[in-house]
PDB file with one MODEL, atoms N, CA, C and O in Angstrom:
MODEL        1
ATOM      1  N   MET A   1      22.931 164.538  37.827  1.00  0.00           N
ATOM      2  CA  MET A   1      21.964 165.593  37.701  1.00  0.00           C
ATOM      3  C   MET A   1      20.774 165.074  36.893  1.00  0.00           C
ATOM      4  O   MET A   1      20.951 164.332  35.927  1.00  0.00           O
ATOM      5  N   ARG A   2      19.602 165.455  37.280  1.00  0.00           N
ATOM      6  CA  ARG A   2      18.411 164.952  36.615  1.00  0.00           C
ATOM      7  C   ARG A   2      17.583 166.123  36.083  1.00  0.00           C
ATOM      8  O   ARG A   2      17.337 167.089  36.805  1.00  0.00           O
ATOM      9  N   GLY A   3      17.153 166.038  34.813  1.00  0.00           N
ATOM     10  CA  GLY A   3      16.298 167.042  34.198  1.00  0.00           C
ATOM     11  C   GLY A   3      14.854 166.570  34.212  1.00  0.00           C
ATOM     12  O   GLY A   3      14.575 165.487  34.726  1.00  0.00           O
ATOM     13  N   PRO A   4      13.931 167.345  33.665  1.00  0.00           N
ATOM     14  CA  PRO A   4      12.516 166.972  33.684  1.00  0.00           C
ATOM     15  C   PRO A   4      12.203 165.725  32.864  1.00  0.00           C
ATOM     16  O   PRO A   4      11.170 165.091  33.078  1.00  0.00           O
ATOM     17  N   HIS A   5      13.095 165.356  31.912  1.00  0.00           N
ATOM     18  CA  HIS A   5      12.838 164.194  31.056  1.00  0.00           C
ATOM     19  C   HIS A   5      13.859 163.087  31.267  1.00  0.00           C
ATOM     20  O   HIS A   5      14.063 162.262  30.376  1.00  0.00           O
ATOM     21  N   GLY A   6      14.495 163.052  32.413  1.00  0.00           N
ATOM     22  CA  GLY A   6      15.473 162.008  32.689  1.00  0.00           C
ATOM     23  C   GLY A   6      16.830 162.605  32.995  1.00  0.00           C
ATOM     24  O   GLY A   6      16.949 163.815  33.184  1.00  0.00           O
ATOM     25  N   PRO A   7      17.863 161.761  33.045  1.00  0.00           N
ATOM     26  CA  PRO A   7      19.200 162.241  33.386  1.00  0.00           C
ATOM     27  C   PRO A   7      19.700 163.260  32.359  1.00  0.00           C
ATOM     28  O   PRO A   7      19.476 163.099  31.159  1.00  0.00           O
ATOM     29  N   ARG A   8      20.369 164.296  32.830  1.00  0.00           N
ATOM     30  CA  ARG A   8      20.959 165.290  31.942  1.00  0.00           C
ATOM     31  C   ARG A   8      22.352 164.842  31.538  1.00  0.00           C
ATOM     32  O   ARG A   8      23.122 164.339  32.357  1.00  0.00           O
ATOM     33  N   LEU A   9      22.659 165.029  30.281  1.00  0.00           N
ATOM     34  CA  LEU A   9      23.981 164.681  29.788  1.00  0.00           C
ATOM     35  C   LEU A   9      24.905 165.868  29.965  1.00  0.00           C
ATOM     36  O   LEU A   9      24.469 167.014  29.859  1.00  0.00           O
ATOM     37  N   PRO A  10      26.181 165.609  30.234  1.00  0.00           N
ATOM     38  CA  PRO A  10      27.119 166.725  30.337  1.00  0.00           C
ATOM     39  C   PRO A  10      27.290 167.393  28.977  1.00  0.00           C
ATOM     40  O   PRO A  10      27.013 166.783  27.944  1.00  0.00           O
ATOM     41  N   ASN A  11      27.744 168.639  28.974  1.00  0.00           N
ATOM     42  CA  ASN A  11      28.026 169.349  27.736  1.00  0.00           C
ATOM     43  C   ASN A  11      29.191 168.645  27.047  1.00  0.00           C
ATOM     44  O   ASN A  11      30.282 168.556  27.610  1.00  0.00           O
ATOM     45  N   LEU A  12      28.969 168.148  25.838  1.00  0.00           N
ATOM     46  CA  LEU A  12      29.988 167.359  25.152  1.00  0.00           C
ATOM     47  C   LEU A  12      30.914 168.196  24.278  1.00  0.00           C
ATOM     48  O   LEU A  12      31.944 167.695  23.827  1.00  0.00           O
ATOM     49  N   GLY A  13      30.573 169.453  24.028  1.00  0.00           N
ATOM     50  CA  GLY A  13      31.438 170.326  23.236  1.00  0.00           C
ATOM     51  C   GLY A  13      31.840 169.706  21.918  1.00  0.00           C
ATOM     52  O   GLY A  13      30.978 169.339  21.121  1.00  0.00           O
ATOM     53  N   ASP A  14      33.140 169.582  21.670  1.00  0.00           N
ATOM     54  CA  ASP A  14      33.641 169.050  20.400  1.00  0.00           C
ATOM     55  C   ASP A  14      33.396 167.555  20.240  1.00  0.00           C
ATOM     56  O   ASP A  14      33.578 167.019  19.147  1.00  0.00           O
ATOM     57  N   LEU A  15      32.997 166.886  21.283  1.00  0.00           N
ATOM     58  CA  LEU A  15      32.759 165.445  21.185  1.00  0.00           C
ATOM     59  C   LEU A  15      31.369 165.124  20.652  1.00  0.00           C
ATOM     60  O   LEU A  15      31.093 163.979  20.292  1.00  0.00           O
ATOM     61  N   ALA A  16      30.495 166.119  20.597  1.00  0.00           N
ATOM     62  CA  ALA A  16      29.136 165.887  20.096  1.00  0.00           C
ATOM     63  C   ALA A  16      29.194 165.531  18.617  1.00  0.00           C
ATOM     64  O   ALA A  16      30.016 166.063  17.871  1.00  0.00           O
ATOM     65  N   MET A  17      28.326 164.638  18.207  1.00  0.00           N
ATOM     66  CA  MET A  17      28.301 164.200  16.816  1.00  0.00           C
ATOM     67  C   MET A  17      26.931 164.474  16.218  1.00  0.00           C
ATOM     68  O   MET A  17      25.927 164.556  16.926  1.00  0.00           O
ATOM     69  N   GLY A  18      26.914 164.612  14.925  1.00  0.00           N
ATOM     70  CA  GLY A  18      25.673 164.772  14.188  1.00  0.00           C
ATOM     71  C   GLY A  18      25.955 164.496  12.726  1.00  0.00           C
ATOM     72  O   GLY A  18      27.087 164.181  12.359  1.00  0.00           O
ATOM     73  N   ASN A  19      24.958 164.609  11.904  1.00  0.00           N
ATOM     74  CA  ASN A  19      25.196 164.430  10.479  1.00  0.00           C
ATOM     75  C   ASN A  19      24.383 165.448   9.698  1.00  0.00           C
ATOM     76  O   ASN A  19      23.437 166.046  10.210  1.00  0.00           O
ATOM     77  N   PHE A  20      24.769 165.623   8.473  1.00  0.00           N
ATOM     78  CA  PHE A  20      24.105 166.562   7.580  1.00  0.00           C
ATOM     79  C   PHE A  20      24.272 166.034   6.173  1.00  0.00           C
ATOM     80  O   PHE A  20      25.374 165.665   5.765  1.00  0.00           O
ATOM     81  N   TYR A  21      23.206 165.999   5.449  1.00  0.00           N
ATOM     82  CA  TYR A  21      23.311 165.628   4.041  1.00  0.00           C
ATOM     83  C   TYR A  21      22.121 166.203   3.285  1.00  0.00           C
ATOM     84  O   TYR A  21      21.063 166.460   3.860  1.00  0.00           O
ATOM     85  N   VAL A  22      22.311 166.394   2.018  1.00  0.00           N
ATOM     86  CA  VAL A  22      21.257 166.860   1.133  1.00  0.00           C
ATOM     87  C   VAL A  22      21.275 165.978  -0.103  1.00  0.00           C
ATOM     88  O   VAL A  22      22.326 165.756  -0.704  1.00  0.00           O
ATOM     89  N   ASN A  23      20.128 165.487  -0.471  1.00  0.00           N
ATOM     90  CA  ASN A  23      19.980 164.738  -1.708  1.00  0.00           C
ATOM     91  C   ASN A  23      19.051 165.509  -2.631  1.00  0.00           C
ATOM     92  O   ASN A  23      18.176 166.244  -2.173  1.00  0.00           O
ATOM     93  N   HIS A  24      19.242 165.342  -3.907  1.00  0.00           N
ATOM     94  CA  HIS A  24      18.349 165.930  -4.900  1.00  0.00           C
ATOM     95  C   HIS A  24      17.726 164.782  -5.674  1.00  0.00           C
ATOM     96  O   HIS A  24      18.436 163.918  -6.190  1.00  0.00           O
ATOM     97  N   THR A  25      16.417 164.770  -5.756  1.00  0.00           N
ATOM     98  CA  THR A  25      15.708 163.755  -6.520  1.00  0.00           C
ATOM     99  C   THR A  25      15.166 164.404  -7.777  1.00  0.00           C
ATOM    100  O   THR A  25      14.360 165.332  -7.713  1.00  0.00           O
ATOM    101  N   VAL A  26      15.614 163.906  -8.926  1.00  0.00           N
ATOM    102  CA  VAL A  26      15.206 164.459 -10.211  1.00  0.00           C
ATOM    103  C   VAL A  26      14.230 163.491 -10.859  1.00  0.00           C
ATOM    104  O   VAL A  26      14.537 162.310 -11.023  1.00  0.00           O
ATOM    105  N   LYS A  27      13.062 163.984 -11.226  1.00  0.00           N
ATOM    106  CA  LYS A  27      12.046 163.132 -11.845  1.00  0.00           C
ATOM    107  C   LYS A  27      12.372 162.967 -13.331  1.00  0.00           C
ATOM    108  O   LYS A  27      11.896 163.714 -14.186  1.00  0.00           O
ATOM    109  N   THR A  28      13.196 161.969 -13.598  1.00  0.00           N
ATOM    110  CA  THR A  28      13.612 161.665 -14.968  1.00  0.00           C
ATOM    111  C   THR A  28      14.093 160.219 -15.045  1.00  0.00           C
ATOM    112  O   THR A  28      14.535 159.643 -14.052  1.00  0.00           O
ATOM    113  N   GLY A  29      14.002 159.662 -16.212  1.00  0.00           N
ATOM    114  CA  GLY A  29      14.549 158.336 -16.448  1.00  0.00           C
ATOM    115  C   GLY A  29      15.893 158.408 -17.168  1.00  0.00           C
ATOM    116  O   GLY A  29      16.448 157.382 -17.562  1.00  0.00           O
ATOM    117  N   ASP A  30      16.410 159.618 -17.337  1.00  0.00           N
ATOM    118  CA  ASP A  30      17.649 159.822 -18.096  1.00  0.00           C
ATOM    119  C   ASP A  30      18.808 160.145 -17.151  1.00  0.00           C
ATOM    120  O   ASP A  30      19.130 161.311 -16.924  1.00  0.00           O
ATOM    121  N   ARG A  31      19.421 159.111 -16.612  1.00  0.00           N
ATOM    122  CA  ARG A  31      20.543 159.264 -15.678  1.00  0.00           C
ATOM    123  C   ARG A  31      21.734 159.958 -16.345  1.00  0.00           C
ATOM    124  O   ARG A  31      22.430 160.749 -15.708  1.00  0.00           O
ATOM    125  N   ASP A  32      21.967 159.662 -17.628  1.00  0.00           N
ATOM    126  CA  ASP A  32      23.091 160.261 -18.338  1.00  0.00           C
ATOM    127  C   ASP A  32      22.949 161.779 -18.461  1.00  0.00           C
ATOM    128  O   ASP A  32      23.938 162.507 -18.378  1.00  0.00           O
ATOM    129  N   LYS A  33      21.733 162.245 -18.655  1.00  0.00           N
ATOM    130  CA  LYS A  33      21.510 163.681 -18.754  1.00  0.00           C
ATOM    131  C   LYS A  33      21.786 164.369 -17.420  1.00  0.00           C
ATOM    132  O   LYS A  33      22.342 165.466 -17.387  1.00  0.00           O
ATOM    133  N   VAL A  34      21.399 163.726 -16.325  1.00  0.00           N
ATOM    134  CA  VAL A  34      21.680 164.265 -14.985  1.00  0.00           C
ATOM    135  C   VAL A  34      23.190 164.337 -14.774  1.00  0.00           C
ATOM    136  O   VAL A  34      23.699 165.345 -14.284  1.00  0.00           O
ATOM    137  N   ALA A  35      23.902 163.286 -15.136  1.00  0.00           N
ATOM    138  CA  ALA A  35      25.363 163.276 -15.000  1.00  0.00           C
ATOM    139  C   ALA A  35      26.002 164.363 -15.864  1.00  0.00           C
ATOM    140  O   ALA A  35      26.994 164.970 -15.461  1.00  0.00           O
ATOM    141  N   ALA A  36      25.439 164.613 -17.051  1.00  0.00           N
ATOM    142  CA  ALA A  36      25.970 165.653 -17.934  1.00  0.00           C
ATOM    143  C   ALA A  36      25.816 167.043 -17.311  1.00  0.00           C
ATOM    144  O   ALA A  36      26.710 167.879 -17.436  1.00  0.00           O
ATOM    145  N   VAL A  37      24.690 167.291 -16.643  1.00  0.00           N
ATOM    146  CA  VAL A  37      24.482 168.570 -15.954  1.00  0.00           C
ATOM    147  C   VAL A  37      25.523 168.747 -14.856  1.00  0.00           C
ATOM    148  O   VAL A  37      26.071 169.837 -14.688  1.00  0.00           O
ATOM    149  N   LEU A  38      25.794 167.689 -14.114  1.00  0.00           N
ATOM    150  CA  LEU A  38      26.805 167.757 -13.053  1.00  0.00           C
ATOM    151  C   LEU A  38      28.192 168.033 -13.632  1.00  0.00           C
ATOM    152  O   LEU A  38      28.937 168.864 -13.111  1.00  0.00           O
ATOM    153  N   ARG A  39      28.530 167.336 -14.707  1.00  0.00           N
ATOM    154  CA  ARG A  39      29.832 167.563 -15.353  1.00  0.00           C
ATOM    155  C   ARG A  39      29.945 168.995 -15.872  1.00  0.00           C
ATOM    156  O   ARG A  39      30.980 169.643 -15.715  1.00  0.00           O
ATOM    157  N   HIS A  40      28.874 169.477 -16.490  1.00  0.00           N
ATOM    158  CA  HIS A  40      28.868 170.843 -17.032  1.00  0.00           C
ATOM    159  C   HIS A  40      29.127 171.874 -15.928  1.00  0.00           C
ATOM    160  O   HIS A  40      29.781 172.890 -16.162  1.00  0.00           O
ATOM    161  N   ASN A  41      28.611 171.607 -14.731  1.00  0.00           N
ATOM    162  CA  ASN A  41      28.787 172.519 -13.596  1.00  0.00           C
ATOM    163  C   ASN A  41      30.008 172.167 -12.751  1.00  0.00           C
ATOM    164  O   ASN A  41      30.222 172.749 -11.688  1.00  0.00           O
ATOM    165  N   LYS A  42      30.812 171.209 -13.229  1.00  0.00           N
ATOM    166  CA  LYS A  42      32.042 170.785 -12.549  1.00  0.00           C
ATOM    167  C   LYS A  42      31.783 170.360 -11.104  1.00  0.00           C
ATOM    168  O   LYS A  42      32.497 170.762 -10.185  1.00  0.00           O
ATOM    169  N   LEU A  43      30.747 169.540 -10.922  1.00  0.00           N
ATOM    170  CA  LEU A  43      30.381 169.050  -9.598  1.00  0.00           C
ATOM    171  C   LEU A  43      30.567 167.545  -9.529  1.00  0.00           C
ATOM    172  O   LEU A  43      30.213 166.821 -10.460  1.00  0.00           O
ATOM    173  N   ALA A  44      31.125 167.083  -8.423  1.00  0.00           N
ATOM    174  CA  ALA A  44      31.284 165.647  -8.184  1.00  0.00           C
ATOM    175  C   ALA A  44      30.085 165.166  -7.378  1.00  0.00           C
ATOM    176  O   ALA A  44      29.679 165.812  -6.412  1.00  0.00           O
ATOM    177  N   ALA A  45      29.526 164.038  -7.774  1.00  0.00           N
ATOM    178  CA  ALA A  45      28.335 163.539  -7.084  1.00  0.00           C
ATOM    179  C   ALA A  45      28.152 162.058  -7.350  1.00  0.00           C
ATOM    180  O   ALA A  45      28.658 161.508  -8.328  1.00  0.00           O
ATOM    181  N   TYR A  46      27.410 161.430  -6.448  1.00  0.00           N
ATOM    182  CA  TYR A  46      26.926 160.069  -6.689  1.00  0.00           C
ATOM    183  C   TYR A  46      25.592 160.222  -7.390  1.00  0.00           C
ATOM    184  O   TYR A  46      24.739 160.983  -6.933  1.00  0.00           O
ATOM    185  N   VAL A  47      25.394 159.511  -8.496  1.00  0.00           N
ATOM    186  CA  VAL A  47      24.131 159.534  -9.226  1.00  0.00           C
ATOM    187  C   VAL A  47      23.570 158.120  -9.193  1.00  0.00           C
ATOM    188  O   VAL A  47      24.189 157.181  -9.692  1.00  0.00           O
ATOM    189  N   SER A  48      22.404 157.984  -8.606  1.00  0.00           N
ATOM    190  CA  SER A  48      21.817 156.652  -8.445  1.00  0.00           C
ATOM    191  C   SER A  48      21.299 156.126  -9.782  1.00  0.00           C
ATOM    192  O   SER A  48      21.088 156.887 -10.726  1.00  0.00           O
ATOM    193  N   PRO A  49      21.103 154.825  -9.842  1.00  0.00           N
ATOM    194  CA  PRO A  49      20.380 154.277 -10.992  1.00  0.00           C
ATOM    195  C   PRO A  49      18.939 154.793 -10.975  1.00  0.00           C
ATOM    196  O   PRO A  49      18.440 155.225  -9.937  1.00  0.00           O
ATOM    197  N   VAL A  50      18.286 154.743 -12.119  1.00  0.00           N
ATOM    198  CA  VAL A  50      16.889 155.174 -12.206  1.00  0.00           C
ATOM    199  C   VAL A  50      16.019 154.193 -11.426  1.00  0.00           C
ATOM    200  O   VAL A  50      16.124 152.976 -11.581  1.00  0.00           O
ATOM    201  N   ARG A  51      15.162 154.757 -10.586  1.00  0.00           N
ATOM    202  CA  ARG A  51      14.238 153.919  -9.819  1.00  0.00           C
ATOM    203  C   ARG A  51      12.907 154.647  -9.721  1.00  0.00           C
ATOM    204  O   ARG A  51      12.846 155.790  -9.268  1.00  0.00           O
ATOM    205  N   ASN A  52      11.865 153.991 -10.139  1.00  0.00           N
ATOM    206  CA  ASN A  52      10.514 154.569 -10.126  1.00  0.00           C
ATOM    207  C   ASN A  52      10.473 155.910 -10.856  1.00  0.00           C
ATOM    208  O   ASN A  52       9.770 156.827 -10.430  1.00  0.00           O
ATOM    209  N   GLY A  53      11.215 156.027 -11.942  1.00  0.00           N
ATOM    210  CA  GLY A  53      11.203 157.241 -12.750  1.00  0.00           C
ATOM    211  C   GLY A  53      11.968 158.406 -12.159  1.00  0.00           C
ATOM    212  O   GLY A  53      11.773 159.550 -12.571  1.00  0.00           O
ATOM    213  N   CYS A  54      12.846 158.130 -11.189  1.00  0.00           N
ATOM    214  CA  CYS A  54      13.614 159.197 -10.542  1.00  0.00           C
ATOM    215  C   CYS A  54      15.085 158.811 -10.411  1.00  0.00           C
ATOM    216  O   CYS A  54      15.442 157.635 -10.343  1.00  0.00           O
ATOM    217  N   VAL A  55      15.925 159.848 -10.378  1.00  0.00           N
ATOM    218  CA  VAL A  55      17.351 159.686 -10.146  1.00  0.00           C
ATOM    219  C   VAL A  55      17.699 160.506  -8.912  1.00  0.00           C
ATOM    220  O   VAL A  55      17.305 161.668  -8.810  1.00  0.00           O
ATOM    221  N   VAL A  56      18.433 159.914  -7.976  1.00  0.00           N
ATOM    222  CA  VAL A  56      18.845 160.623  -6.762  1.00  0.00           C
ATOM    223  C   VAL A  56      20.306 161.041  -6.910  1.00  0.00           C
ATOM    224  O   VAL A  56      21.158 160.248  -7.313  1.00  0.00           O
ATOM    225  N   VAL A  57      20.578 162.305  -6.576  1.00  0.00           N
ATOM    226  CA  VAL A  57      21.926 162.861  -6.684  1.00  0.00           C
ATOM    227  C   VAL A  57      22.404 163.243  -5.295  1.00  0.00           C
ATOM    228  O   VAL A  57      21.739 164.003  -4.592  1.00  0.00           O
ATOM    229  N   ALA A  58      23.556 162.718  -4.898  1.00  0.00           N
ATOM    230  CA  ALA A  58      24.202 163.099  -3.635  1.00  0.00           C
ATOM    231  C   ALA A  58      25.468 163.871  -4.011  1.00  0.00           C
ATOM    232  O   ALA A  58      26.506 163.276  -4.301  1.00  0.00           O
ATOM    233  N   GLU A  59      25.370 165.178  -4.003  1.00  0.00           N
ATOM    234  CA  GLU A  59      26.461 166.043  -4.443  1.00  0.00           C
ATOM    235  C   GLU A  59      27.504 166.166  -3.346  1.00  0.00           C
ATOM    236  O   GLU A  59      27.160 166.328  -2.175  1.00  0.00           O
ATOM    237  N   GLU A  60      28.775 166.092  -3.716  1.00  0.00           N
ATOM    238  CA  GLU A  60      29.883 166.034  -2.759  1.00  0.00           C
ATOM    239  C   GLU A  60      29.933 167.228  -1.802  1.00  0.00           C
ATOM    240  O   GLU A  60      30.101 167.032  -0.599  1.00  0.00           O
ATOM    241  N   GLN A  61      29.795 168.435  -2.295  1.00  0.00           N
ATOM    242  CA  GLN A  61      29.922 169.619  -1.443  1.00  0.00           C
ATOM    243  C   GLN A  61      28.774 169.768  -0.447  1.00  0.00           C
ATOM    244  O   GLN A  61      28.914 170.466   0.557  1.00  0.00           O
ATOM    245  N   ALA A  62      27.661 169.129  -0.714  1.00  0.00           N
ATOM    246  CA  ALA A  62      26.512 169.238   0.192  1.00  0.00           C
ATOM    247  C   ALA A  62      26.820 168.636   1.560  1.00  0.00           C
ATOM    248  O   ALA A  62      26.251 169.070   2.562  1.00  0.00           O
ATOM    249  N   ASP A  63      27.710 167.643   1.621  1.00  0.00           N
ATOM    250  CA  ASP A  63      28.070 167.036   2.903  1.00  0.00           C
ATOM    251  C   ASP A  63      28.785 168.014   3.828  1.00  0.00           C
ATOM    252  O   ASP A  63      28.763 167.844   5.047  1.00  0.00           O
ATOM    253  N   SER A  64      29.416 169.035   3.257  1.00  0.00           N
ATOM    254  CA  SER A  64      30.131 170.002   4.085  1.00  0.00           C
ATOM    255  C   SER A  64      29.239 171.190   4.449  1.00  0.00           C
ATOM    256  O   SER A  64      29.720 172.183   4.995  1.00  0.00           O
ATOM    257  N   GLN A  65      27.976 171.094   4.157  1.00  0.00           N
ATOM    258  CA  GLN A  65      26.982 172.130   4.417  1.00  0.00           C
ATOM    259  C   GLN A  65      27.216 173.371   3.559  1.00  0.00           C
ATOM    260  O   GLN A  65      26.771 174.463   3.913  1.00  0.00           O
ATOM    261  N   ALA A  66      27.911 173.209   2.438  1.00  0.00           N
ATOM    262  CA  ALA A  66      28.073 174.329   1.498  1.00  0.00           C
ATOM    263  C   ALA A  66      26.719 174.568   0.845  1.00  0.00           C
ATOM    264  O   ALA A  66      26.194 173.683   0.170  1.00  0.00           O
ATOM    265  N   THR A  67      26.156 175.737   1.036  1.00  0.00           N
ATOM    266  CA  THR A  67      24.787 175.965   0.582  1.00  0.00           C
ATOM    267  C   THR A  67      24.676 176.413  -0.866  1.00  0.00           C
ATOM    268  O   THR A  67      23.657 176.145  -1.503  1.00  0.00           O
ATOM    269  N   ALA A  68      25.672 177.076  -1.405  1.00  0.00           N
ATOM    270  CA  ALA A  68      25.558 177.597  -2.776  1.00  0.00           C
ATOM    271  C   ALA A  68      25.343 176.495  -3.816  1.00  0.00           C
ATOM    272  O   ALA A  68      24.384 176.577  -4.583  1.00  0.00           O
ATOM    273  N   PRO A  69      26.198 175.464  -3.873  1.00  0.00           N
ATOM    274  CA  PRO A  69      25.960 174.417  -4.877  1.00  0.00           C
ATOM    275  C   PRO A  69      24.641 173.689  -4.638  1.00  0.00           C
ATOM    276  O   PRO A  69      23.917 173.372  -5.583  1.00  0.00           O
ATOM    277  N   SER A  70      24.340 173.432  -3.387  1.00  0.00           N
ATOM    278  CA  SER A  70      23.134 172.701  -3.040  1.00  0.00           C
ATOM    279  C   SER A  70      21.876 173.470  -3.435  1.00  0.00           C
ATOM    280  O   SER A  70      20.897 172.872  -3.880  1.00  0.00           O
ATOM    281  N   SER A  71      21.899 174.786  -3.275  1.00  0.00           N
ATOM    282  CA  SER A  71      20.747 175.613  -3.610  1.00  0.00           C
ATOM    283  C   SER A  71      20.585 175.785  -5.116  1.00  0.00           C
ATOM    284  O   SER A  71      19.466 175.923  -5.611  1.00  0.00           O
ATOM    285  N   ALA A  72      21.691 175.776  -5.839  1.00  0.00           N
ATOM    286  CA  ALA A  72      21.647 176.023  -7.278  1.00  0.00           C
ATOM    287  C   ALA A  72      21.277 174.789  -8.095  1.00  0.00           C
ATOM    288  O   ALA A  72      20.766 174.921  -9.207  1.00  0.00           O
ATOM    289  N   LEU A  73      21.522 173.607  -7.571  1.00  0.00           N
ATOM    290  CA  LEU A  73      21.301 172.389  -8.355  1.00  0.00           C
ATOM    291  C   LEU A  73      19.865 172.194  -8.840  1.00  0.00           C
ATOM    292  O   LEU A  73      19.672 171.858 -10.009  1.00  0.00           O
ATOM    293  N   PRO A  74      18.851 172.389  -7.997  1.00  0.00           N
ATOM    294  CA  PRO A  74      17.489 172.159  -8.516  1.00  0.00           C
ATOM    295  C   PRO A  74      17.177 172.980  -9.763  1.00  0.00           C
ATOM    296  O   PRO A  74      16.577 172.462 -10.705  1.00  0.00           O
ATOM    297  N   SER A  75      17.574 174.251  -9.784  1.00  0.00           N
ATOM    298  CA  SER A  75      17.284 175.065 -10.962  1.00  0.00           C
ATOM    299  C   SER A  75      18.111 174.604 -12.161  1.00  0.00           C
ATOM    300  O   SER A  75      17.637 174.669 -13.295  1.00  0.00           O
ATOM    301  N   CYS A  76      19.337 174.142 -11.928  1.00  0.00           N
ATOM    302  CA  CYS A  76      20.151 173.601 -13.034  1.00  0.00           C
ATOM    303  C   CYS A  76      19.465 172.404 -13.668  1.00  0.00           C
ATOM    304  O   CYS A  76      19.375 172.310 -14.893  1.00  0.00           O
ATOM    305  N   PHE A  77      18.981 171.490 -12.839  1.00  0.00           N
ATOM    306  CA  PHE A  77      18.312 170.299 -13.368  1.00  0.00           C
ATOM    307  C   PHE A  77      17.027 170.671 -14.091  1.00  0.00           C
ATOM    308  O   PHE A  77      16.719 170.109 -15.142  1.00  0.00           O
ATOM    309  N   GLN A  78      16.274 171.616 -13.533  1.00  0.00           N
ATOM    310  CA  GLN A  78      15.011 171.996 -14.156  1.00  0.00           C
ATOM    311  C   GLN A  78      15.236 172.707 -15.485  1.00  0.00           C
ATOM    312  O   GLN A  78      14.469 172.511 -16.427  1.00  0.00           O
ATOM    313  N   LEU A  79      16.278 173.531 -15.570  1.00  0.00           N
ATOM    314  CA  LEU A  79      16.550 174.244 -16.814  1.00  0.00           C
ATOM    315  C   LEU A  79      17.137 173.332 -17.880  1.00  0.00           C
ATOM    316  O   LEU A  79      16.719 173.384 -19.037  1.00  0.00           O
ATOM    317  N   ARG A  80      18.097 172.501 -17.505  1.00  0.00           N
ATOM    318  CA  ARG A  80      18.803 171.684 -18.491  1.00  0.00           C
ATOM    319  C   ARG A  80      18.112 170.363 -18.795  1.00  0.00           C
ATOM    320  O   ARG A  80      18.127 169.913 -19.940  1.00  0.00           O
ATOM    321  N   CYS A  81      17.513 169.739 -17.800  1.00  0.00           N
ATOM    322  CA  CYS A  81      16.863 168.442 -18.015  1.00  0.00           C
ATOM    323  C   CYS A  81      15.376 168.586 -18.314  1.00  0.00           C
ATOM    324  O   CYS A  81      14.748 167.659 -18.824  1.00  0.00           O
ATOM    325  N   LYS A  82      14.818 169.747 -17.997  1.00  0.00           N
ATOM    326  CA  LYS A  82      13.383 169.995 -18.172  1.00  0.00           C
ATOM    327  C   LYS A  82      12.541 169.057 -17.316  1.00  0.00           C
ATOM    328  O   LYS A  82      11.446 168.651 -17.703  1.00  0.00           O
ATOM    329  N   HIS A  83      13.082 168.718 -16.133  1.00  0.00           N
ATOM    330  CA  HIS A  83      12.352 167.857 -15.203  1.00  0.00           C
ATOM    331  C   HIS A  83      12.408 168.460 -13.812  1.00  0.00           C
ATOM    332  O   HIS A  83      13.399 169.096 -13.455  1.00  0.00           O
ATOM    333  N   PRO A  84      11.363 168.273 -13.024  1.00  0.00           N
ATOM    334  CA  PRO A  84      11.378 168.826 -11.660  1.00  0.00           C
ATOM    335  C   PRO A  84      12.430 168.152 -10.774  1.00  0.00           C
ATOM    336  O   PRO A  84      12.784 166.990 -10.972  1.00  0.00           O
ATOM    337  N   CYS A  85      12.910 168.905  -9.805  1.00  0.00           N
ATOM    338  CA  CYS A  85      13.929 168.409  -8.873  1.00  0.00           C
ATOM    339  C   CYS A  85      13.507 168.769  -7.466  1.00  0.00           C
ATOM    340  O   CYS A  85      13.141 169.911  -7.187  1.00  0.00           O
ATOM    341  N   LEU A  86      13.559 167.792  -6.585  1.00  0.00           N
ATOM    342  CA  LEU A  86      13.213 167.992  -5.174  1.00  0.00           C
ATOM    343  C   LEU A  86      14.485 167.920  -4.344  1.00  0.00           C
ATOM    344  O   LEU A  86      15.241 166.952  -4.423  1.00  0.00           O
ATOM    345  N   ARG A  87      14.708 168.953  -3.549  1.00  0.00           N
ATOM    346  CA  ARG A  87      15.876 168.976  -2.650  1.00  0.00           C
ATOM    347  C   ARG A  87      15.411 168.546  -1.282  1.00  0.00           C
ATOM    348  O   ARG A  87      14.498 169.142  -0.711  1.00  0.00           O
ATOM    349  N   CYS A  88      16.044 167.502  -0.749  1.00  0.00           N
ATOM    350  CA  CYS A  88      15.652 167.042   0.585  1.00  0.00           C
ATOM    351  C   CYS A  88      16.853 166.572   1.364  1.00  0.00           C
ATOM    352  O   CYS A  88      16.718 166.147   2.512  1.00  0.00           O
TER     353      CYS A  88
ENDMDL
END
C-alpha cells in the first residue's frame, strides 16, 4: 500500500517503540546542593557534573512519564537552591 509520502507501514500496535525523558537543568555550580534537594524530596536521580555553570538532573520517575515529580522539581530547585531551573 502506498501513501502520499511513500509506502505506508502496517499498524504496529504493541510493537511500536518510542522514548520519553525529561531533564532538568539547574543554573548552579553547586552539585552537592542539587543532590541535597533530591535527597530531601526522596527522589532518585542522576546528577551530572557541573558544566558551563549548570547541573543536569535526570530524575528516575520522569522516565515513566510520571508528571507530578517532574513538574514539582523546578520549583523545588528554585526555592531551595535559589537558582533557575529549566525543564526540558
